[in-house]
C-alpha positions as CSV (number, residue, x, y, z in Angstrom):
1,M,-18.3,20.4,3.6
2,A,-16.7,16.9,3.8
3,R,-13.2,16.3,2.5
4,Y,-12.9,12.7,1.4
5,G,-9.8,10.5,1.7
6,L,-8.8,6.9,1.4
7,I,-6.4,4.9,3.6
8,I,-5.0,1.6,2.3
9,D,-3.4,-0.8,4.9
10,I,-1.0,-3.0,3.0
11,S,-0.7,-5.4,5.9
12,H,-4.4,-6.3,5.4
13,C,-4.3,-6.7,1.6
14,N,-4.1,-10.3,0.6
15,G,-4.4,-9.7,-3.2
16,C,-7.9,-11.0,-3.6
17,Y,-8.6,-8.4,-6.3
18,N,-12.2,-7.8,-5.0
19,C,-11.7,-4.1,-5.1
20,Q,-10.7,-4.2,-8.8
21,L,-13.6,-6.5,-9.7
22,A,-16.1,-4.3,-7.9
23,C,-14.7,-1.3,-9.8
24,K,-15.2,-3.1,-13.1
25,D,-18.7,-4.3,-12.1
26,E,-19.6,-0.7,-11.5
27,F,-18.1,1.0,-14.5
28,V,-17.6,-1.5,-17.4
29,G,-20.5,-0.9,-19.8
30,N,-22.0,1.9,-17.6
31,D,-22.1,5.6,-18.3
32,Y,-22.4,8.0,-15.5
33,P,-22.4,11.5,-17.0
34,P,-21.1,14.0,-16.1
35,Y,-18.9,11.9,-13.8
36,S,-17.6,9.3,-16.3
37,L,-18.3,7.2,-19.3
38,A,-18.1,3.5,-19.5
39,Q,-14.8,1.8,-18.6
40,P,-13.6,-0.6,-21.4
41,D,-13.7,-4.3,-20.8
42,T,-9.9,-4.6,-20.8
43,G,-6.8,-2.4,-20.5
44,Q,-7.9,-0.1,-17.7
45,F,-7.5,-0.7,-14.0
46,W,-8.9,2.2,-12.0
47,M,-7.8,0.2,-8.9
48,R,-4.5,-1.3,-10.0
49,I,-2.9,-3.9,-7.8
50,E,0.9,-3.8,-7.8
51,E,2.5,-7.1,-6.7
52,R,6.0,-7.1,-5.2
53,E,7.7,-10.4,-4.6
54,R,10.0,-10.2,-1.6
55,G,12.9,-12.4,-0.6
56,K,13.9,-15.6,-2.2
57,Y,13.5,-19.3,-1.5
58,P,13.0,-20.6,1.1
59,W,11.6,-17.3,2.6
60,V,9.4,-15.6,0.0
61,K,6.6,-13.2,0.6
62,T,4.3,-11.1,-1.7
63,A,3.2,-7.6,-0.9
64,Y,0.1,-6.2,-2.7
65,T,-0.3,-2.5,-3.1
66,P,-3.6,-1.2,-4.4
67,I,-3.1,2.0,-6.5
68,P,-6.1,4.1,-7.5
69,C,-6.1,7.7,-8.6
70,M,-4.5,9.7,-5.7
71,H,-7.0,12.6,-5.9
72,C,-4.2,14.9,-5.4
73,E,-4.5,18.4,-3.8
74,D,-1.8,19.6,-6.3
75,A,-2.9,17.4,-9.2
76,P,-0.5,17.5,-12.3
77,C,-3.4,16.3,-14.4
78,M,-5.3,19.5,-13.7
79,K,-2.3,21.6,-14.7
80,N,-2.0,19.7,-18.0
81,A,-5.7,19.9,-18.9
82,S,-7.4,22.7,-20.7
83,G,-10.9,24.1,-20.6
84,G,-11.7,22.8,-17.1
85,A,-11.4,19.2,-18.3
86,V,-10.0,18.1,-15.0
87,Y,-11.3,19.6,-11.8
88,R,-11.1,19.1,-8.0
89,R,-14.4,19.3,-6.1
90,P,-14.6,21.1,-2.7
91,D,-14.8,17.6,-1.1
92,G,-11.4,16.7,-2.5
93,I,-12.5,14.3,-5.3
94,V,-10.7,14.9,-8.6
95,L,-12.8,14.2,-11.7
96,I,-12.2,14.2,-15.5
97,N,-15.1,15.7,-17.4
98,P,-15.8,13.2,-20.2
99,E,-17.0,15.9,-22.6
100,K,-14.4,18.6,-22.0
101,S,-11.5,16.1,-22.0
102,K,-12.1,14.7,-25.4
103,G,-8.9,14.5,-27.4
104,Q,-6.7,15.6,-24.5
105,K,-4.4,12.5,-24.4
106,R,-1.6,14.5,-22.7
107,I,-3.6,14.2,-19.4
108,V,-2.7,10.5,-19.3
109,S,1.0,11.0,-19.3
110,S,0.8,13.9,-16.8
111,C,-0.1,11.5,-13.9
112,P,3.1,10.4,-12.1
113,Y,1.3,7.4,-10.6
114,G,0.2,5.9,-13.9
115,A,-3.4,6.1,-12.7
116,I,-5.0,7.6,-15.8
117,Y,-5.9,5.6,-18.9
118,W,-6.8,6.4,-22.5
119,N,-10.1,5.2,-23.9
120,D,-9.6,5.0,-27.7
121,K,-13.3,4.4,-28.4
122,S,-14.5,7.4,-26.5
123,N,-11.4,9.5,-27.2
124,I,-11.0,10.5,-23.5
125,P,-8.8,10.0,-20.5
126,Q,-10.3,8.0,-17.6
127,K,-9.6,7.1,-14.0
128,C,-11.0,6.3,-10.6
129,T,-13.7,8.7,-9.5
130,F,-14.0,7.6,-5.9
131,C,-17.5,6.5,-7.1
132,A,-18.6,10.2,-6.9
133,H,-21.9,9.3,-8.5
134,L,-22.7,7.1,-5.6
135,I,-21.3,9.4,-2.9
136,D,-23.5,12.1,-4.2
137,R,-26.5,9.8,-3.9
138,G,-25.7,9.2,-0.2
139,W,-23.3,6.2,-0.3
140,K,-20.8,6.2,2.5
141,E,-18.0,4.6,0.5
142,P,-16.9,3.7,-3.0
143,R,-17.6,0.2,-4.4
144,C,-14.0,-0.9,-3.9
145,V,-14.1,-0.1,-0.2
146,E,-17.4,-1.8,0.2
147,A,-16.1,-5.0,-1.5
148,C,-12.9,-5.3,0.5
149,P,-13.2,-8.3,2.9
150,T,-10.1,-7.6,5.0
151,L,-10.8,-3.9,5.7
152,A,-7.6,-3.0,3.9
153,L,-9.5,0.0,2.4
154,R,-11.0,2.7,4.5
155,F,-12.8,5.8,3.2
156,G,-14.2,8.8,5.0
157,D,-14.4,12.4,5.8
158,L,-11.0,13.8,6.8
159,E,-12.6,16.9,8.3
160,D,-14.7,14.8,10.7
161,P,-12.7,13.9,13.9
162,K,-15.2,11.2,14.7
163,N,-14.7,9.5,11.3
164,E,-12.6,6.3,11.3
165,V,-10.2,7.6,8.6
166,S,-9.6,10.8,10.5
167,K,-8.9,8.8,13.7
168,I,-6.4,6.6,11.9
169,I,-4.5,9.6,10.4
170,S,-4.3,11.2,13.8
171,S,-3.1,8.1,15.7
172,Q,-1.0,6.1,13.3
173,K,2.0,6.5,11.0
174,I,0.6,7.1,7.5
175,E,2.6,7.4,4.3
176,V,2.0,8.4,0.7
177,L,3.3,6.8,-2.5
178,H,6.2,8.7,-4.0
179,P,6.3,11.7,-1.7
180,E,8.9,13.2,-4.0
181,H,6.1,14.0,-6.5
182,K,4.8,16.6,-3.9
183,T,1.2,16.2,-5.1
184,H,-0.3,16.0,-1.6
185,P,-2.5,13.0,-2.4
186,G,-5.8,12.2,-0.8
187,V,-4.9,8.5,-0.7
188,S,-2.6,7.5,2.2
189,Y,-1.1,4.2,3.2
190,L,-0.3,2.2,6.3
191,N,2.5,-0.4,6.4
192,L,4.0,0.2,3.0
193,P,6.4,-2.7,2.3
194,E,10.0,-1.9,3.2
195,F,12.4,-4.8,3.9
196,F,12.6,-7.8,6.2
197,I,15.3,-9.8,8.1
198,A,14.3,-13.4,8.9
199,G,16.0,-16.6,9.9
200,T,15.6,-20.0,11.7
201,I,17.2,-20.9,15.1
202,I,18.4,-24.5,15.7
203,F,19.5,-26.0,19.1
204,G,22.7,-27.7,18.0
205,D,22.9,-30.3,20.8
206,K,19.3,-31.5,20.2
207,D,19.0,-30.8,16.5
208,E,15.7,-29.2,17.3
209,C,13.9,-26.0,16.4
210,G,14.9,-23.1,18.7
211,A,11.4,-22.3,19.8
212,G,11.2,-19.4,22.3
213,T,14.7,-18.1,21.5
214,K,14.9,-14.3,21.9
215,V,16.1,-12.4,18.8
216,S,16.9,-8.7,19.2
217,L,17.7,-6.3,16.3
218,F,19.9,-3.3,16.8
219,N,20.9,-0.6,14.4
220,N,24.4,0.6,13.8
221,S,24.3,3.1,16.7
222,G,23.3,0.3,19.1
223,R,19.6,1.3,19.5
224,E,17.3,-1.7,19.7
225,I,14.8,-1.7,16.8
226,G,12.8,-4.6,18.2
227,A,12.7,-8.0,19.7
228,R,11.1,-11.3,18.6
229,M,10.6,-14.7,20.1
230,A,11.2,-17.6,17.6
231,N,8.0,-19.5,16.9
232,G,7.5,-23.2,17.2
233,F,9.5,-23.9,14.1
234,G,12.4,-21.7,15.3
235,D,11.6,-19.0,12.8
236,F,11.7,-15.2,13.4
237,E,11.2,-12.2,11.3
238,F,11.6,-8.4,11.5
239,D,9.5,-6.6,8.8
240,G,9.3,-2.9,7.9
241,I,13.0,-2.4,8.2
242,E,14.6,0.6,6.5
243,L,17.6,0.3,4.2
244,E,19.9,2.2,6.5
245,G,22.8,-0.1,6.2
246,L,24.4,-1.9,9.1
247,Y,22.5,-3.8,11.8
248,H,23.2,-6.6,14.2
249,L,21.2,-9.4,15.7
250,S,21.6,-10.7,19.2
251,I,20.3,-14.3,19.7
252,T,19.8,-15.6,23.2
253,A,18.3,-18.7,24.7
254,H,18.6,-20.1,28.3
255,G,21.5,-22.5,28.6
256,Y,22.9,-21.6,25.2
257,E,25.7,-19.3,24.0
258,T,24.6,-15.9,22.8
259,K,25.3,-15.2,19.2
260,T,25.8,-11.7,17.7
261,L,25.5,-11.5,13.9
262,P,26.4,-8.4,11.8
263,I,23.9,-7.6,9.1
264,D,24.6,-5.4,6.1
265,L,21.0,-4.9,4.8
266,K,20.8,-4.3,1.1
267,G,17.3,-5.8,0.5
268,D,15.0,-8.5,1.9
269,L,17.2,-11.0,3.8
270,F,16.8,-14.5,5.0
271,I,20.0,-15.4,7.0
272,G,19.3,-19.1,7.0
273,E,19.8,-21.4,10.0
274,V,21.6,-20.2,13.0
275,V,22.8,-23.0,15.2
276,L,23.2,-22.4,19.0
277,Q,25.5,-24.5,21.1
278,P,25.0,-25.2,24.8
279,I,27.1,-23.3,27.3
């Protein structure tokens, strides 16, 4: 028996919303009993895209985080439902029975991820189904995954070591949203946005961009976190940095003085222009 899971790579998501549109194309106006009833035209986002603006002018980035139902192993919605209205299949897909769940509005507020919606017309709670109606017909992936042009979404059998999703989990650092909820979700993430440190290097004697300058980042204990070479515009960036407090940058270029800058990281940080003077 397969056990399905979804991996979302935030570094590949560009906010095109194809996943959300594909979901609406599949479910708006379409009933799929006993899996689901039609999703309303507006107000529900079974694949919600959370936008987080990072930094401030002149260094601004936006991170997009797709958030579907997490298909949790220890699902709070199941505990708050009665009469078998919410159930977890042997393959890991969590479904809300559209008949048994009528009137059970408390199921909506039981989800800590805000992934369940209330349908006033049908008087039922609704959410992502991993397109179980298609999976049971032989489809290899839900519509959202099929529609993603950047391969930010990957779906597969976690029990199959040859499956791409299983390989990613065994070889890369995966995370879950809000691990403090302890729901053991079936949706995992790669490259969840943390914080960045960025800046621009200038050669003071030439008033030119410091292309090729080496910038090294160290934590408070002196361990090197990473190194970057400034690009053709003299820009550098370290992304995915944890808020562990104090860091320092070491900036070196042949023929120029080395600069060491202390960093007290409290959020995304653009340090501005760093001018190097010749030795």
